[in-house]
N, C-alpha and C positions, 0 to 999 in steps of 0.2 A: 749637478742634478737640478738645482733650482732654476738655473737659466734654461736648461733643456725643457723643463716643464713649461716655463713661460713662453717659449717658442711654439709650444703646442696649443696655446690658447686659440679659441675661435675668434673671429672678428667681433662677435657680440660680447665676448668677455673683456674687450677693451685692450688698450695698449699695456704691455708688461710694465711700463713706466708709470701707469696711472696710480695715484695714491689716494687712499681714503683720508678724509679729514681727521686729524688728530687734535683733540682739545689740549689746551695748555696744561702743563703739569708743574705745580698743582693748579687745579681749576677752582678758583674762588667763587666765580659768578658765571653759572652756565646759562647763557641766553641762547644757546645754539639749538637744543633739541626741543621740539614741540611736544611736550608731555602735559597731561592733565594734573590737577592738584592732588597729590597723594593723600591729603587730608580727607578727600572725599571717596577714597577707595572703600567699597562696602565689604571689608574683609570678613567680618563676622557672618554676614548674610551669605556670602559666597561659600564660606566654610560649611555652613549649615546645609546649603544646597548640594555641595559635593558629597557630604556625608550621607545625605538622604538618598542620593543616587546609588551609592554603594550599598546602603542598607536595604533599599527597596528593589533595585534593578541590577545588582552586582554583575552577574555573568552576562546578562543581556547587554548591559552598557559597555562591556568589553569587546563586543563584536564589531565587525565592519558596518553593520546595518541593523535597523530595528524594524518596527511595524510597517514602515514605509517601503520596505523591500530594497531591491538593488538600486532603485532611483535615489536612495539616500546617499549613495556613493558619489553621485553627481550634484544633488541638490541639498543635501544635509538632512539632519534629523527632522522629521515632519513635525514633531511637537514644538521645536523651536521656531520653525517656519510659521506655524500657526500663531505663536505668541508675538513674533515680529510683525505679522500682518495686523494683529490686533493693536499693537503699539502704533503702527503707522496710521491706521484708521482713526485712532483716538487723537493722535497728535496733529494730523495734517489732512483735513478734508475740505472739500469745496462743494457748495450746493450743487447737486446734480451729478457729482462725481461717483464713479463706480468704486465700491469697496474692494479691498484686496483680500486675498486668502492665501493659503500655503502655496498654491500654484504660481503665485506672483513673486515668490521669494526663493533665492538661492543663497545658502550659507557658504561663506568662503573663509579662508585663513587670513583674516585681516582685509580691510578694504583695498589695500594695494594689490592683493591677488585678484580681487574682483575687477579692478581697473585693467590689470594685465590681461585677464580673460576677455574683457570687452574688446580691447584692441586686437587680440588674436582672432576673435570671432568675427570682427567687422572689417578689418583693414587688410587690404592687399597692397603690394608695392605699387606706388604711384597714385594711390587714393588720396584725396585731399582731406585734411583735418584742420580745423580752426579752433584756436583756444585763446585765452586772455594773454596779454603781452607778458605778464609775469604770472607764473603758475607753478604747480607741483612738479618738481624736477623729475620724479620717478616716471610720471606719465610722459614727459618729453623723451625719456629714455626708451620707454616701451614703443612709442611712435617711431622713433629713429630706427629701432631694431626691426620694426615691421616694414620699413621702407616707405613710410607715408610722406606725402608732400605737406609739410607742416607750415601753416601761416598763423600769425597772431594778429589780434586787434587791440587797440588801446582801451583803457578803462578810465572811469572817473568815479566820483562818489556813488553814482547809481549803477556801477558795475560795467559790464561789457558794453562798448559802443555798438549799438545794433546797426546804425547807418554804415559804420566802417565794416561790420560783418557782411552786409549786403555787397559792398564794394569788393570785398575779398571773394565772395561767392562768384561774382561776375568775372573777376580776373582769373580765377582758377578754372572756371568753365572755358573761358577763351583760350587758356593754355592747354586745354585738353584733359584736365584733371576733374574727375567726378568727386565732389565733396560728399563723403559718407557720414562724417561725424563732426559735431561741435562739442567740445569738452568745456565744461564750465564749473567753477566752484561758485555757484550763484549767491550763496549766503555766507557772509563773513569769510570772504575769499582769501585764500592763501596765495600770497603773503600780505595782501593789502587790507584785508578785513572789510572791503567794500561789500555792498548789498545790491544785487540786481533788482531794480525797481519792478513793481507789479506790471506797469505798462510795458517795460522791456521784456519781461518774462512772457507776456502774452504775445508780443511781436515775435519773439524767438520761436515759440511753439507754432505760430502761423507760418513762419519761414520754413520750419522743418517739414511741414506738409507741402508748401509751395515748391521747395527745392528738393524734396525727397531725401532728407538725411535724418540720422538719429542724433539725439541729444544725450550725452553722458553727463549726468548731474552728480557731482561729488558733494555729498551733503553731511559730512561728519561733524561740522561745527554748528549745525542748525539750532541745537538746544540752548546754546549759550548766548542769549541776547541780554544786554545790560540796560537797555532803554525800552523802546517800543519793540514788540514782537515782530519778526520778519514777515514778509508776504508768504503766501502759500508756496510750497515747493513747486518746481516745474513738473514733477511727477503728478502731484495732486491736480494741477491745472490741466495737464494732459488728459488725465482720467475723466475730467469734466467735459471734454470735447464731445460733440454730437456723435462722433464715430466710436466713442469709447476709449480713445487713446491708443497708445502703442508706439509713440515716437520718443519716449523718454526711458532710459535706463538710469536708475538711481543707485549710487554707491553710498553705503553708510557703514557705521562701525560701532563696536562697543569700546574701542580703545580710548576715546575721549570722554565718554559718558559713564563708563563703569571702571575698566582697568585695561591698560594696553597689554598686560601679560596674558590676558585671555586669548589674544590673537584671533578674535572672532569678528567678522564683518558680514555684510550681506549685499546682494544685488536685488533690487526690486524693479519689476516692470512687467510687460506683457509676457505670457508664457512662451510665445514664439521667439521672443528675443532671448529669453533664458535658455531655450533649447539650443540656440547658436552657441552660447557660452558652454553649455554641457558638452557640445560636440567637440570642443577643443580642450576640455578639461581632462587631465590624466593623473591627478594626484590621489585618486580613490577617496576623496572626501575629507571632511573635517572630523575631529575627534568626537566620537559618540559620547564619551564621558563628559567632556567639557560642555558640549551643546545641550545635553540633558540637564546638567546643573544650571546652565544659563536659562533654559526654559523654565525651570522651577523658580529661579530668582525673579524672572519677569512675571510669572504667574502669581508670585507672593504679594505683589503690590508695592514692593520696596523701590522699584526703579524710579518712578516719577518723583517721590519726595527726595530721593538721593540726588537726582539731577537738579532739583530746585536748590538743595543745599549747596551743591557744587557751583551753581550759577551765582548764588549770592556771595560765596567766597571769592569767585573770580571777579565779580564786580568791584569788590573792595580792593583787590589787587590791581585791577585796571585803573581805578581812581588814584591809587597811591603811585602807580607808575607814571600816569599822565602828569601828576603834580611834580614828581621828581624830574621828569624830562623837561618840563617848562622851567623849573628852577635851575637845573644844572647843565642842560644842553640846549636851552632855547636859542642861544646865540648861534648855534652850529647846525641845528637840524630843524626841518619843518615836518609836520605830520598831522594827520587827521585823528581825532579821538576815535578809537574803534568802537562801533556800536555793539560789537559782540566778538566772539572768537578769543584767541589766546596769543595774539601777536601785536607788536608795534612795528610799523613800516616807516622807516625814517629816511628822509632825503637829506643828504649832506649839503651843507653850504659850499659854494664855490671856493670859499676861503680855506677849506679843509684839503690838505694834501692826502687824498684817499689812499694811495698805495702805502703810506706809512701806517695807516690805522690798524690793519689786522695784526701786524707784528707788535705794535705798541700796546694794543689791547691784550694780546697773549702774554706779553711780558708782565702785565699786571694781574694775570690769572683770569682774564675775561674771555669767555668763548662767545662768539657771535656768528651770524650767518650772513655772508655778503650777498648783495642783490643779484650778482651775476649767476648765482646758483639756481635762480628761479627763471632766468630768461637768457636768450641769446642776443638780446638787444644791448648794444654797448652802453646805452644810457642807464641800464640797470646797475652799472658799476658805482653810481653815486647813491645807491640805496643800501640800507642795512635792515635786516629783520631781527628783532629781539623777541624771543619766546620767554614768557615769564610765569605761566600758570603754575608750574611745579615749584616755584621759589616762594619763600616766605616774604611777607611785606617788607621786613627789615632788609633782607638780602636784595630785593628789588630796588629799594631806595638807596642802599649803600653801593650796589653795583652800578646803578645809573649815575650816581654822584662821581664814582671813580671813572666811568666812561666819559663823563663830561670833562674831567681833567685830561684824559687821553686826547680828546678832540681838541682841547685848547692847545696842547703841546704840538699836535699835528697841524695846527693853524699858525704855529710860530708865536703863540701868545704866552 
């Protein structure tokens, strides 16, 4: 029966032989999953918000929609959309930029759903899409399923190489492919944690108008800077354009800044762009109960201080991890100190026999994520991403020390 079901899978469901990653058992040091610091989850505040929803709005909150009518089944609870618009206006504005309101926000079941909807709404088979050389694997999957012509461009410490982007645009046009979308994690990029410079952001927005494409800005790490604050988002810069903007769709989430278990994210942008997402959406919306509670939480004023608390916790962990990497792995890896985000992106020394590393790490109970999971470029095989935000400082230090011993063995030392 199992094999018969496997044979009925669609092409999009993948090969029956495909296997999801299984962490080592026991897993002593989980550097695999990108999760926030659980010490910053605002459990008490969320509990109070959910209780208040049932106390004040019980039956209404249990329905498909609220005061916003049937539109809430596509765009989400209007009260939360208003609070998110306030949050974005307070966090990230540029002189002359247009303020956002509820019409600029769609609430989704985690930012991954928003990214999937954007691909479905914008991309037809054969359309060109350009993204960073290493990127979020789920988006690569969405694009492949949509039949996109996907091309990548290299990065450096200042993010996406815009000159290389122009070259890709020219080549795709010459090959008969219209580029509709550029996807970028401009701030604390996954997996590299690089930051697209202000000058490059401005050039990218200008190119979107010149070449007539949309920019999909994945922005879920923006709040977690450890040194200087990052430049304004692409969405904010786009809204400051003379024509009022409309070239940027921004994806964001509560998963990193509040709690991943909420499964609440949002898409922000021009109402016409959101209409396209609404046209392909078929899930009947996001939980009214959860979104009403989240709206109360945001309105309470607790969000900003809790994010600041989380940012300071993460900076301490970042510093401890950098020190441990230099002490225990410095001979075997090179890396840039991340200015924000929740990852280390490590390049292996040529002395390391990389094919031995995953199994050797797993044997020690270390879960890690190999570079090839973020890119189709063969050069990514010499990279490793370590996620550390959810770990204690002691576990970060001990796990990296043990990882250094694994690398030494895989180098024959």
